[in-house]
C-alpha positions in Angstrom: -7.4 1.7 -113.9 -8.7 -1.8 -114.4 -9.3 -3.7 -117.9 -12.7 -5.4 -118.2 -12.8 -8.8 -119.8 -15.0 -7.8 -122.6 -12.4 -5.1 -123.8 -9.6 -7.5 -123.3 -11.1 -10.2 -125.4 -11.8 -7.9 -128.3 -8.2 -6.9 -128.5 -6.6 -7.4 -132.0 -3.7 -10.1 -132.2 -1.7 -10.6 -135.3 0.3 -13.8 -135.6 3.2 -14.2 -138.1 4.8 -17.7 -138.4 5.7 -19.6 -141.7 4.6 -22.9 -140.1 1.0 -23.4 -141.0 0.4 -25.9 -138.0 1.9 -23.4 -135.5 -0.4 -20.5 -137.0 -3.5 -22.6 -136.6 -2.6 -24.1 -133.3 -2.2 -20.4 -131.8 -5.5 -19.2 -133.7 -7.2 -22.3 -132.3 -5.9 -21.7 -128.5 -6.9 -17.8 -128.6 -10.4 -18.4 -130.1 -11.2 -21.2 -127.6 -10.1 -18.5 -124.8 -12.6 -16.0 -126.3 -10.3 -13.8 -128.3 -12.4 -12.5 -131.1 -9.9 -10.5 -133.0 -7.2 -12.7 -134.4 -5.5 -12.6 -137.7 -2.4 -14.4 -139.1 -0.2 -15.1 -142.0 2.4 -17.6 -142.9 4.0 -15.4 -145.4 6.2 -12.8 -143.5 6.2 -10.3 -146.2 2.6 -9.5 -145.6 3.4 -8.6 -142.0 3.7 -4.8 -142.6 0.8 -4.6 -144.9 -1.3 -6.4 -142.3 0.0 -4.5 -139.5 -0.9 -1.1 -141.3 -4.4 -2.5 -142.3 -5.3 -4.2 -138.9 -3.4 -2.2 -136.3 -3.0 -4.9 -134.0 -2.6 -4.5 -130.2 -0.2 -7.6 -130.0 1.9 -9.3 -132.4 3.0 -13.0 -131.9 6.0 -13.3 -134.2 8.4 -16.3 -135.2 12.0 -15.4 -135.6 13.5 -17.7 -138.0 11.4 -17.6 -141.4 12.2 -17.4 -145.3 12.1 -14.2 -147.2 11.8 -12.2 -144.1 13.1 -13.3 -140.6 11.4 -11.9 -137.3 14.2 -9.2 -136.9 13.6 -7.9 -140.4 9.8 -7.6 -139.6 10.7 -5.7 -136.4 12.9 -3.3 -138.3 10.1 -2.7 -140.8 7.5 -2.0 -138.1 9.7 0.5 -136.2 8.7 3.5 -138.1 5.1 2.5 -138.0 5.1 2.3 -134.3 6.9 5.5 -133.5 5.4 8.4 -131.5 5.3 6.8 -128.0 3.0 4.0 -128.9 3.4 0.7 -126.9 3.0 -2.3 -129.0 3.9 -5.3 -127.4 5.7 -8.2 -129.5 5.8 -11.7 -128.2 8.5 -13.7 -129.9 7.7 -17.5 -130.3 10.9 -19.4 -131.4 13.0 -22.5 -131.1 16.2 -20.3 -131.0 17.1 -20.2 -127.3 20.4 -18.7 -127.7 21.3 -15.5 -125.7 22.3 -13.6 -128.8 18.8 -14.0 -130.3 17.1 -13.0 -127.2 19.2 -9.9 -126.7 19.1 -8.9 -130.3 15.0 -9.2 -130.2 14.6 -7.3 -127.0 16.9 -4.5 -128.5 14.7 -4.4 -131.4 11.5 -4.1 -129.4 10.4 -7.4 -128.4 8.7 -7.4 -125.0 8.6 -11.3 -124.1 9.7 -14.7 -125.2 8.2 -18.0 -125.5 10.1 -21.2 -126.7 8.6 -23.6 -128.9 7.2 -26.1 -128.2 5.1 -23.7 -125.9 2.7 -24.6 -123.2 -0.9 -23.5 -123.9 -1.6 -22.1 -120.4 1.6 -20.1 -120.4 0.9 -18.7 -123.9 -2.5 -17.4 -122.7 -1.1 -15.9 -119.5 1.7 -14.1 -121.3 -0.6 -12.8 -124.0 -3.1 -11.7 -121.4 -0.4 -9.7 -119.4 0.9 -8.1 -122.5 -2.6 -7.1 -123.8 -3.5 -5.7 -120.5 -0.3 -3.6 -120.7 -0.9 -2.4 -124.1 -4.8 -1.7 -123.3 -4.2 0.2 -120.0 -1.3 2.2 -122.0 -4.0 3.2 -124.6 -6.5 4.2 -121.8 -3.6 6.3 -120.1 -3.0 8.0 -123.5 -6.9 8.7 -124.1 -7.0 10.3 -120.4 -3.9 12.4 -121.2 -5.4 13.5 -124.6 -8.8 14.5 -122.6 -6.7 16.4 -120.0 -4.7 18.2 -122.6 -7.9 19.2 -124.1 -9.3 20.5 -120.8 -6.0 22.5 -120.1 -6.3 24.1 -123.7 -10.0 25.0 -123.1 -9.1 26.4 -119.7 -6.0 28.3 -121.1 -8.4 29.7 -123.9 -11.0 30.9 -121.2 -8.1 32.5 -119.3 -6.7 34.4 -122.6 -10.2 35.3 -123.5 -10.7 36.8 -120.0 -7.4 38.6 -120.1 -8.3 40.0 -123.5 -11.9 41.2 -122.3 -10.3 42.9 -119.2 -7.9 44.7 -121.5 -10.9 45.7 -123.9 -12.8 47.1 -120.7 -10.0 48.9 -119.4 -9.5 50.5 -122.7 -13.2 51.5 -122.8 -13.1 52.8 -119.3 -10.2 55.0 -120.2 -11.9 56.1 -123.5 -15.1 57.1 -121.8 -13.3 60.0 -120.3 -13.5 61.9 -123.7 -15.3 59.7 -126.1 -18.8 58.8 -124.8 -19.2 56.3 -127.4 -16.3 54.2 -126.5 -15.6 53.1 -130.1 -12.4 55.1 -130.6 -10.2 52.4 -129.2 -11.8 49.6 -131.0 -11.5 51.6 -134.3 -7.8 52.4 -133.6 -7.2 48.6 -132.9 -8.8 47.5 -136.1 -7.1 50.1 -138.2 -3.7 49.3 -136.6 -4.1 45.7 -137.3 -5.0 46.3 -141.0 -1.9 48.6 -141.2 0.3 45.9 -139.8 -1.0 43.2 -142.1 -0.6 45.9 -145.1 3.1 46.4 -144.0 3.8 42.5 -144.0 4.1 41.9 -140.3 3.5 38.3 -139.2 0.1 37.3 -138.4 0.9 36.6 -134.6 2.2 40.5 -134.6 -0.9 41.7 -136.4 -3.0 40.1 -133.7 -1.0 41.3 -130.9 -1.2 44.9 -132.3 -5.0 44.5 -132.8 -5.3 43.5 -129.1 -2.9 46.1 -127.6 -3.6 49.1 -129.6 -6.9 50.0 -127.9 -4.8 50.6 -124.7 -2.9 53.3 -126.3 -4.7 56.1 -124.2 -5.2 54.2 -120.9 -3.1 56.7 -119.3 -5.8 59.2 -119.7 -7.3 57.7 -116.4 -4.6 59.8 -114.7 -5.4 63.2 -116.5 -7.8 65.6 -114.9 -11.1 66.5 -116.6 -10.3 70.2 -116.5 -7.4 69.4 -118.9 -8.8 66.4 -120.7 -12.1 67.7 -121.4 -11.2 71.5 -121.7 -13.0 73.1 -124.8 -10.3 75.3 -125.9 -6.7 75.2 -126.6 -4.4 73.8 -123.8 -2.0 76.2 -122.4 1.8 75.0 -122.6 1.7 73.9 -119.0 -1.7 71.9 -119.5 -0.1 70.3 -122.6 2.9 69.2 -120.5 0.4 67.5 -118.1 -1.5 66.0 -121.0 1.6 64.5 -122.5 2.1 62.5 -119.2 -0.8 60.3 -120.2 2.0 58.1 -122.2 4.0 57.4 -119.3 1.1 57.1 -116.8 -0.2 54.4 -119.5 2.9 52.6 -119.6 3.2 52.7 -115.9 -0.3 51.1 -115.5 0.6 48.4 -117.9 4.2 47.8 -116.8 5.6 44.7 -115.3 3.5 42.0 -116.9 5.1 38.8 -118.1 2.7 38.5 -120.9 3.7 39.5 -124.2 0.4 41.1 -125.1 0.6 43.3 -122.1 4.3 44.2 -122.9 3.1 45.4 -126.4 0.4 47.4 -125.0 2.8 48.9 -122.5 5.0 50.0 -125.4 2.3 51.2 -127.6 0.9 53.4 -124.6 4.4 55.0 -124.2 5.4 55.6 -127.7 2.3 56.3 -129.8 3.0 60.1 -129.7 6.5 59.9 -130.8 7.2 61.5 -134.3 9.4 60.3 -137.1 11.3 63.6 -137.2 12.1 63.2 -133.4 9.9 65.9 -132.3 7.2 63.8 -130.4 7.1 62.9 -126.8 7.9 61.6 -124.2 11.5 60.3 -125.2 11.9 62.3 -128.7 12.6 59.0 -130.6 13.3 59.4 -134.2 12.9 57.3 -137.3 13.4 53.7 -137.0 14.3 54.0 -133.4 10.5 54.1 -132.8 9.2 50.6 -132.7 6.9 49.6 -135.5 4.0 49.2 -133.3 4.2 52.7 -132.3 4.4 54.0 -135.7 1.5 52.2 -136.9 -0.7 53.2 -133.9 0.3 56.8 -134.4 -1.2 56.9 -137.8 -4.2 54.9 -136.7 -4.8 57.1 -133.8 -4.4 60.3 -135.6 -6.7 59.6 -138.3 -9.5 58.3 -135.9 -9.0 61.3 -133.6 -9.1 63.9 -136.6 -12.3 62.3 -137.8 -14.1 62.3 -134.4 -15.6 65.3 -132.5 -13.6 66.3 -129.6 -14.3 68.7 -126.7 -12.1 71.2 -128.4 -13.2 70.9 -132.0 -15.6 69.3 -134.5 -14.5 66.3 -136.7 -12.7 66.8 -139.7 -13.9 65.0 -142.9 -12.1 61.9 -143.9 -10.7 63.7 -147.1 -9.2 66.4 -144.7 -7.9 64.0 -142.3 -6.1 61.9 -145.2 -4.6 65.2 -146.5 -3.0 65.9 -143.3 -1.7 62.4 -142.8 -0.2 62.4 -146.3 1.3 65.8 -145.7 2.9 64.7 -142.5 4.3 61.5 -144.1 8.2 61.5 -143.6 8.0 64.2 -140.8 5.4 63.5 -138.2 4.6 59.9 -139.3 6.6 57.1 -140.9 6.0 57.3 -144.6 5.6 53.8 -145.3 2.9 53.6 -142.7 1.3 56.6 -144.4 1.4 55.0 -147.6 0.0 51.7 -146.2 -2.8 53.7 -144.7 -3.5 55.4 -148.2 -3.6 52.1 -150.0 -6.2 50.8 -147.4 -8.6 53.9 -147.3 -8.1 55.8 -150.5 -9.8 55.1 -153.9 -7.8 56.6 -156.5 -10.3 56.8 -159.5 -7.8 58.5 -161.6 -6.5 55.1 -162.9 -9.9 54.2 -164.1 -11.0 57.7 -165.2 -8.2 59.1 -167.3 -6.0 60.3 -164.7 -8.5 62.5 -162.9 -8.7 62.0 -159.1 -12.0 61.7 -157.5 -13.1 64.4 -155.0 -11.1 64.1 -151.9 -8.7 61.5 -153.2 -5.1 62.0 -152.0 -2.6 62.9 -154.8 0.5 60.7 -154.2 3.8 62.6 -154.3 6.4 61.6 -156.7 8.9 59.1 -155.4 11.7 61.7 -156.1 10.3 63.9 -153.6 9.9 61.5 -150.6 11.8 62.5 -147.7 13.9 60.8 -145.2 14.5 57.5 -147.3 
């Protein structure tokens, strides 16, 4: 990288020296050399406010001053220059002791000039420090640009991965749902249930994206079973149940949390709260929460959609079935969260009478399993 002369001469320089003659001399030297951004003060107590207001690229600092010496000023500026910013400080002092040099360098000074100083040497040192400062800023800008591009690329890859998952879910769903909307509805309902249950926002989003893949294993089930218009035989149902393990196998082995979540959901979304589900007969809280959530969302949408073997149930009928299965087939907490999202109980507003199709909540004393 190179530094053009115009950028260099527009750099901001702050001079702090209690001797007015020294201050005026430095201002004149810099102005005659073409520097346009020079400010100064003879009151060291104004150094920090001036720094905050002016944000200089270089500070020319005297060491021994009344009220605040140069060491105290560097100490004040330290928290203002944190975060990796390179701010050069050039010490101008008549103190040539080794102790003063070591202390100043340890506090952030980058260079020294001894008073009385040579004008040519002052300009050379100032130029070198400013070039380093401005090149550092250029590098920071380039790094920010690269970080932005990396974030954009990462987001593009994430979007592509999500799109692939959505298309994979849609491909599986077209086997027995020509609309391809079942997977989307299950994903959205599962996310709403997760939010209603108080899951973290990141977990809700994972479930939203992963839930549509719950039936991806149907790709491995033959049409004679999947599209059979009548009731499955016991043998056929055993084959049908393998869509859970097939789906988990398809999605297995990924290092990405989203795919891992999708794998888990594909495997466990037919487990039952009472342990009578498949494929592993998990029971109660042994079923991961995402499986319990998707089980309810999937069941409701399946019941209210036309299938090859039956016509859709009404929403009211489906809600009654879900409510009746809370604590046995489904997690009761998830069923109650579902009811809170989908049921309008007018009884509260209409003198205690339920609206047609509304679900009557069971008394808390009769709740099973808890």
